[in-house]
C-alpha positions in Angstrom: 112.5 165.9 72.4 114.1 163.6 74.3 113.0 160.1 75.3 111.7 159.3 78.1 114.5 156.9 80.4 111.8 153.6 81.4 111.4 153.5 85.6 113.2 149.9 85.3 116.0 148.6 84.2 116.5 145.1 82.4 119.9 143.5 83.1 120.5 141.0 79.7 123.0 138.6 81.6 120.2 138.1 84.4 117.8 137.3 81.8 119.6 134.9 79.6 119.8 133.3 83.2 116.6 132.7 83.9 115.8 131.6 80.2 118.0 128.9 80.4 117.4 128.2 83.6 114.0 127.2 82.5 114.3 125.0 80.0 116.8 123.3 82.6 113.2 123.1 84.8 111.0 122.0 81.9 113.7 119.3 81.4 112.3 118.1 84.5 108.7 117.3 84.0 109.7 114.7 81.7 112.8 113.7 83.7 110.1 112.7 86.0 107.9 110.7 83.7 111.0 108.6 83.1 111.8 108.3 87.5 108.4 107.1 87.4 108.1 104.5 84.6 111.0 102.9 85.9 110.0 102.5 89.5 106.3 100.9 88.7 105.3 97.7 87.2 106.6 97.6 83.6 102.8 97.7 82.9 101.5 100.6 84.0 105.2 102.5 83.0 103.6 104.3 79.7 100.8 105.7 81.9 103.2 107.7 83.8 105.3 109.2 81.5 101.8 110.2 79.5 100.8 112.0 82.7 103.4 113.4 83.5 104.2 115.0 80.3 100.4 115.8 80.4 100.7 118.1 83.5 103.4 120.2 80.7 100.3 120.4 78.1 97.5 121.5 80.5 99.5 123.7 83.1 101.1 125.7 80.7 97.6 126.6 79.5 96.2 127.4 82.2 98.6 129.5 83.2 98.8 131.7 80.2 94.6 131.6 80.7 94.4 132.6 84.4 97.2 130.9 86.5 100.0 133.6 86.5 97.0 136.4 86.8 95.9 134.5 89.7 99.2 133.9 91.5 101.4 137.3 90.3 99.1 139.4 89.7 100.5 142.9 91.4 97.0 144.2 92.8 96.3 140.5 94.6 94.6 140.2 97.5 96.4 138.8 100.5 94.1 135.2 99.5 94.8 135.3 96.0 95.7 136.8 93.4 92.8 138.9 90.1 92.0 139.0 87.3 94.5 142.1 85.7 96.6 139.7 84.1 94.3 137.5 82.5 95.2 136.2 78.8 98.5 137.8 79.3 97.4 141.2 79.5 100.7 143.4 80.7 102.6 141.2 80.7 105.6 141.9 78.2 109.2 143.4 79.2 108.4 145.3 82.8 109.2 142.8 86.0 106.9 142.3 87.1 107.4 143.4 91.0 110.0 145.9 92.2 114.0 145.2 92.4 113.4 142.7 89.7 115.3 142.7 86.9 113.9 140.6 84.3 110.8 141.2 82.0 107.3 140.1 82.9 107.1 137.7 80.1 110.1 135.7 81.0 109.2 135.2 84.8 105.6 134.5 83.8 107.6 131.4 81.9 109.8 130.6 84.7 107.6 130.2 87.0 105.4 128.5 84.8 107.7 125.4 84.6 107.3 124.8 88.2 103.6 124.9 88.1 103.6 122.2 85.5 105.9 120.0 88.0 104.2 120.0 91.0 101.0 118.1 90.0 103.2 116.0 88.4 105.0 114.8 91.6 101.5 114.1 92.8 100.8 111.3 90.8 103.3 108.9 91.7 101.1 107.8 95.0 97.9 106.6 92.5 100.1 105.0 90.1 98.9 101.9 89.6 95.0 101.9 90.1 94.5 105.4 88.8 91.8 105.9 85.8 93.3 108.6 83.3 89.7 109.8 82.2 89.9 112.5 84.7 93.3 113.4 85.1 92.4 116.6 82.6 89.9 118.2 84.5 91.9 117.3 88.0 95.6 119.1 86.6 93.0 122.7 85.6 91.4 122.3 88.7 94.0 121.0 91.2 96.6 124.0 90.0 94.3 126.5 89.7 92.7 126.1 94.0 95.8 124.6 95.1 99.0 126.2 93.6 98.1 129.2 92.5 96.9 130.0 96.0 99.4 128.5 98.1 101.8 130.3 95.8 100.0 133.8 96.0 100.5 133.2 99.8 104.2 132.0 99.6 105.7 134.0 96.6 103.3 137.3 95.7 104.8 140.5 97.8 100.8 140.9 98.3 100.5 137.4 100.2 100.0 136.6 103.8 102.7 134.8 104.7 104.8 136.5 102.3 104.2 139.6 105.2 105.1 137.7 107.9 108.3 136.8 106.7 108.1 133.1 105.3 111.5 131.8 104.0 110.5 129.1 101.3 113.7 130.0 98.5 112.7 127.5 95.8 109.5 126.0 96.6 109.5 123.5 100.1 105.8 124.6 100.5 104.7 125.6 97.3 106.4 122.7 95.1 107.0 119.7 97.5 104.4 120.9 100.7 101.4 120.9 98.8 102.3 118.2 96.4 103.3 115.6 98.5 100.0 116.6 100.7 97.8 116.5 97.6 98.9 113.1 96.8 98.4 111.7 100.0 95.0 112.8 99.2 95.1 110.7 96.1 96.3 107.8 97.5 93.5 107.7 100.2 90.7 109.0 97.9 92.1 105.7 95.6 92.6 103.0 98.0 95.3 100.4 97.8 96.4 98.8 94.8 94.9 95.1 94.1 98.0 93.4 95.2 99.4 95.9 98.0 100.0 93.3 100.7 101.8 91.1 98.5 104.4 93.2 98.9 105.7 93.1 94.8 106.4 96.8 94.9 110.4 96.2 93.0 111.1 98.6 90.6 110.9 97.0 87.0 113.6 98.5 85.3 116.2 100.2 88.0 118.1 102.2 84.0 115.1 104.0 83.5 115.0 105.1 87.6 119.3 106.0 87.4 118.4 107.9 83.9 115.6 109.7 85.2 117.2 111.2 88.2 120.0 112.0 86.5 118.7 114.5 84.0 116.4 115.5 87.7 119.3 116.1 89.2 120.3 118.6 86.8 117.4 120.0 86.3 117.9 121.2 89.8 120.4 123.0 89.7 118.1 125.0 88.0 115.2 124.7 90.0 117.4 126.3 93.0 119.4 128.1 92.1 117.6 130.5 89.7 115.0 131.3 91.9 117.2 134.2 92.8 116.2 136.0 89.3 119.8 137.1 89.1 123.5 135.1 88.3 124.8 136.5 90.8 126.6 135.4 94.5 123.6 133.8 95.9 122.7 131.7 92.7 126.4 130.4 93.1 125.6 129.5 96.9 122.1 127.6 96.0 124.0 125.7 93.5 126.6 124.7 95.8 123.8 123.9 98.8 122.1 122.2 96.5 124.8 119.6 94.9 126.1 119.3 98.7 122.9 118.0 100.7 122.0 115.4 97.7 125.6 114.1 97.9 125.3 113.8 101.3 121.8 112.1 101.3 122.6 109.9 99.0 125.8 108.4 100.8 123.6 108.4 103.9 120.4 106.5 102.2 122.3 103.4 101.1 124.5 103.2 103.9 120.5 102.9 106.0 120.0 100.5 103.4 123.1 98.6 103.5 122.3 98.1 107.8 118.8 97.1 107.2 119.3 94.8 104.0 122.8 94.0 103.3 122.7 95.2 100.1 123.7 98.4 98.1 120.5 99.6 96.1 121.0 102.2 93.2 116.9 103.0 93.3 118.3 103.2 96.8 120.8 105.8 95.9 118.5 108.2 93.6 115.4 108.5 96.6 118.3 109.5 98.6 119.2 111.8 96.4 115.9 113.0 95.5 115.3 113.4 99.6 118.7 115.8 99.8 116.9 117.9 97.0 113.8 118.2 98.8 115.1 119.1 101.9 117.6 121.4 101.2 115.1 123.5 98.0 113.3 125.4 101.0 116.5 127.0 102.1 119.1 126.8 99.3 119.1 130.4 99.1 119.4 131.3 103.3 121.5 128.8 104.4 125.7 128.4 104.6 127.4 125.3 102.1 128.0 124.0 105.9 124.8 124.2 106.9 123.7 122.6 103.6 125.0 119.3 105.2 123.1 119.1 107.9 119.9 119.7 105.5 121.0 116.6 103.5 121.7 114.1 107.0 118.6 114.8 108.5 116.2 115.3 105.5 117.5 111.8 104.0 117.4 109.8 108.0 114.0 111.6 107.9 112.4 110.2 104.4 114.3 106.6 105.2 112.1 105.7 108.3 109.3 107.2 107.0 109.1 105.0 103.8 109.6 102.2 106.7 106.9 103.4 108.9 105.2 103.6 105.6 104.8 100.1 104.4 104.2 99.0 108.2 101.0 101.3 108.4 99.6 99.7 105.3 99.6 103.7 103.5 99.8 102.9 99.8 101.6 105.3 98.7 103.4 103.9 95.6 105.9 105.6 94.4 107.0 107.3 97.8 106.0 111.2 97.3 104.8 111.6 100.5 107.6 110.3 102.2 110.1 111.7 100.4 108.9 115.0 98.8 106.5 116.2 101.6 109.0 114.7 105.0 111.4 116.3 103.3 110.4 119.4 102.4 108.9 119.9 106.3 112.2 119.2 107.7 113.9 121.7 105.2 111.3 124.6 106.4 112.7 124.1 109.7 116.0 123.7 109.5 115.5 126.9 107.1 113.7 128.6 110.2 117.1 128.1 111.8 120.4 128.0 109.7 119.5 131.1 107.6 121.7 133.6 107.7 121.4 137.6 106.9 124.8 137.4 105.5 123.5 134.6 102.4 120.6 136.6 101.9 122.9 139.6 101.5 124.4 137.7 98.8 121.9 138.6 96.4 121.7 142.2 97.3 123.4 145.0 94.9 126.9 146.8 97.1 126.0 149.7 100.0 122.3 148.4 100.6 121.9 149.3 103.7 122.0 146.2 106.8 118.3 147.3 107.5 117.1 146.5 104.1 118.0 143.3 104.0 115.9 140.1 105.8 117.0 139.0 108.6 117.8 135.6 108.9 116.5 132.1 111.2 117.9 131.1 115.3 121.7 132.0 113.9 120.8 135.8 113.9 118.5 135.5 117.1 115.4 135.7 114.9 113.5 133.5 117.2 110.6 133.6 115.5 111.0 132.8 112.3 110.5 128.8 113.0 107.2 129.5 114.0 106.6 131.4 112.0 107.7 128.7 109.7 105.7 126.2 111.4 102.6 128.0 110.7 103.6 128.4 106.9 103.8 123.9 107.0 100.6 123.9 108.4 98.8 126.2 106.6 100.0 124.9 103.4 99.5 121.3 103.8 95.6 121.5 105.5 94.8 123.6 102.3 96.0 121.2 99.3 95.1 118.1 101.5 91.3 118.6 101.9 90.9 120.2 98.4 92.4 118.0 96.7 90.4 115.6 98.6 87.1 117.4 97.7 88.1 117.9 94.4 88.9 113.8 93.7 84.8 113.3 95.4 83.4 115.6 93.1 85.4 114.1 90.5 84.0 110.5 91.8 80.1 111.7 91.4 80.2 111.5 87.8 79.7 108.1 86.0 82.9 108.8 83.1 84.8 110.1 85.7 85.4 107.5 88.2 88.6 107.8 89.5 90.3 104.5 90.1 90.8 101.9 87.1 88.1 98.6 87.0 89.6 95.2 88.6 90.2 94.0 85.6 92.0 97.1 83.7 94.4 97.0 87.0 95.3 93.8 86.2 95.8 94.2 82.3 97.6 97.5 83.6 96.8 101.0 82.6 99.0 101.1 79.3 97.1 98.8 77.7 93.5 98.9 79.8 93.3 102.6 79.0 95.4 103.1 76.5 95.6 100.7 73.7 99.2 100.8 74.3 102.6 99.2 75.9 106.1 100.9 76.8 107.5 97.8 75.6 106.7 95.8 72.2 106.8 92.3 74.3 104.4 90.8 76.8 106.1 89.2 80.1 105.6 85.4 80.3 104.2 85.5 83.7 101.6 88.0 82.9 100.4 85.6 79.9 99.9 82.9 82.0 98.0 84.5 84.4 96.1 85.9 82.0 95.5 82.2 80.7 95.0 80.5 84.0 92.3 83.0 84.8 89.9 81.9 81.6 86.9 79.8 84.1 84.4 79.0 80.9 81.0 79.8 82.5 77.4 78.7 81.6 76.8 80.7 78.9 79.8 79.9 76.6 79.3 78.2 73.5 80.8 75.1 72.4 83.3 77.0 69.6 84.2 79.3 72.2 85.4 76.8 74.0 87.2 74.9 71.7 88.9 77.9 71.0 90.5 77.8 74.3 91.4 74.6 74.3 93.1 75.1 71.3 94.7 77.5 72.4 96.0 75.6 75.3 97.1 72.9 73.0 99.1 74.9 70.9 100.8 76.5 73.5 101.6 73.1 75.1 103.0 72.5 71.6 105.0 75.6 71.0 106.5 74.1 74.6 106.9 70.5 73.6 104.9 69.5 75.8 103.2 66.1 75.1 100.6 63.4 77.4 102.6 61.0 76.0 104.6 59.3 73.0 103.9 55.6 71.8 106.8 54.0 70.0 105.7 50.5 68.1 108.3 48.3 67.6 106.8 45.6 64.8 109.3 45.9 62.1 113.2 46.8 61.6 112.9 50.3 62.7 115.7 52.9 62.6 116.0 54.4 65.9 117.8 58.1 65.4 119.8 60.2 68.3 119.0 63.4 68.7 121.8 65.8 67.9 120.5 68.3 70.8 118.3 68.5 73.2 117.6 70.7 76.1 118.8 67.9 78.4 121.8 67.4 77.0 122.6 71.4 77.3 123.5 70.4 80.7 125.2 67.1 80.0 127.7 68.3 77.8 129.1 71.0 80.3 129.4 67.7 82.6 131.3 65.8 80.2 128.7 63.0 80.2 127.7 62.7 76.6 128.2 59.3 75.6 129.0 58.1 71.7 126.4 56.6 70.0 127.2 53.1 68.7 128.9 52.8 65.3 127.3 49.1 64.0 123.6 48.3 64.1 122.5 45.8 65.8 119.2 43.2 65.0 115.6 44.5 66.6 113.7 41.6 68.0 111.7 43.7 69.9 107.8 43.2 69.4 106.5 45.0 72.6 104.9 48.5 72.2 106.7 50.4 75.0 104.7 53.7 76.2 106.4 56.8 77.7 105.4 59.1 80.1 106.2 62.5 79.9 108.2 64.7 82.2 107.2 68.3 82.7 110.4 68.8 83.4 112.0 67.9 80.5 110.4 68.1 77.0 109.1 65.1 75.1 112.2 64.0 72.8 114.1 63.2 76.0 112.2 59.9 76.2 114.2 57.2 78.3 113.8 53.4 77.1 115.4 50.4 78.5 116.5 48.6 75.0 117.1 49.9 72.1 118.3 47.8 69.0 119.0 48.4 65.5 118.7 46.6 62.7 121.6 45.2 60.7 123.3 47.3 57.8 122.7 46.2 54.4 126.8 45.5 53.9 126.3 43.2 56.8 123.4 40.8 56.0 124.2 37.6 54.3 122.5 34.9 51.6 122.0 32.7 54.5 120.3 35.5 56.5 118.2 36.4 54.2 116.7 33.0 53.5 116.5 32.7 57.2 115.0 36.6 57.4 111.8 35.2 55.0 111.2 31.9 56.7 110.7 33.7 59.8 108.9 36.5 58.4 106.6 33.9 57.2 106.3 32.0 60.8 106.0 35.8 62.7 103.1 36.6 60.1 100.8 34.1 61.2 101.3 34.6 65.3 101.4 38.1 64.9 97.5 38.2 63.4 96.6 36.6 66.4 97.9 38.3 68.9 97.1 42.0 66.7 93.7 42.1 68.5 94.7 40.8 72.4 97.4 43.4 71.9 95.2 46.3 70.1 93.3 45.8 73.3 96.1 46.0 76.1 96.5 49.0 73.9 92.7 50.5 74.7 93.5 49.4 78.8 
């Protein structure tokens, strides 16, 4: 009896290619955490690494449980999927949709990595003031009500935007537009950071930004080129377009920054790369490499000026998620409607496919309705993502244990230490420590023991800094004064060649006064200036006549010193 042949074809090369792309897209999420951590302050760096990796854990479970079925079930409605593939039922070797040549299990995993990355992007706008308590619930609910629904509209063949012919090759609307509007809603729901008007937005570790961007760029190749689900000429075209747009975006961004600041910024370079990548993502499988240069140029210009305008408006998008990912995706979606070409789309079709079976391009192919279709997709996705995200945050904030914003003391301390009890680094920055000590004001309820402990802490700190209120030298008897070996002030004098060698001979001291030296806070107490320091004679230089004379002088001085001792003590007290 002959074996029944399956009605589908599995291409092992395409399967291997998508499996590799899946692992690279996964790498983008922890890379994003490193990128965000470098942009934030040191006291909030670890929390951003935490929430990005948390997205992988929560969304992967949600995707297995209900997410994949709500997004890509073959019996979905125009709005959302059904329960056909809950708990991965029916997801196996057979392709998910007609025309695919990879197992549905591989397709499920590849798309799951996109779902993991999307909410992680949104947390960048809420950095340095968001509470970590409700993040697990927010990630699960947001993925279900926002990402799954929008992706069903755009990428499920039954979705209403897919039926209209909307073009989004790798996630301009589903990933970047949805996360960008979610970021804007999150930032508005939280309010501005406590120190927002101080404009203290310097990244604490540009090296983290650089390394995170390098890994993001590496994973973005698979993010875009793998979205065609085949190792073919269209995937190669997508990879070339992705790289060219990123390069142009980086160069344009640093040039604009130099025009305004006369500085060459590595953070600006990295931001320009992201702007170019976000812009070309929706069109990388629809446009030619020549067109991708314009994507990088216009996307970088639009995002750069959006960032500058954001600061003038007082919109606290902490890490520029809205101004880079959303603005870039909107520019890319519109340009896709203009520069999409049927020739590029045909690169992913089998040889001999009739021309009428290949999707028509945009304005370059004379399809004038493509841009209005793209605009309809932008408006619908933006509205749904913003409104639903804001409602989710408002509802969560109603519960006392689910407050979405940190308390002010915790915001001053930093999310890492206040809510995690951990730090990204093993040291405490001196500036933050001084601010913490200066902010301690005793209140009426503090006991004497608490006040004494605080004074002891400050006293120990002053001793550590070698700062004393005053130092007193009493010269009543022959005193040996030794030159210090090295002090802070002599560091400078040595470089200038101003150190004088001490005299080899010791001289007799005749000074009996008490000299009090007031410390200079800018120099340690060890560097005190004395008007005259006289040294006693050495033992080898003393003669028998001097010994006798010294004895008589001592007897004479003892009576005088005892008489003036009480007066001198009174003067010292004054």
